[in-house]
C-alpha angles and dihedrals in degrees: 000000000000115000111207122193139165129253089251091058091051092049091058095054128089120237134195107253121169092338096311134097107241138168117228121252092206134016127189140165122241118194116164117201113275095007137091112262137221141203115248124200133195118218130191112211121211091251090060099258120136117221130189120208137173107238104173144008128242123216126221092272093054097256116144114238122197 
């Protein structure tokens, strides 16, 4: 079964980033023409480093799939 959610729902979750559970500071959808898309998130680690990570996929219709 496909589990579809919104960007706001993804922004409230915690993700494993560099061995820590972090919440994203920014979440956005990337969907290039003719290709399947993905949801990218920006994380700020406690040591001040900024990390980008793909957290979900996007289908051809633009629905977010977890």
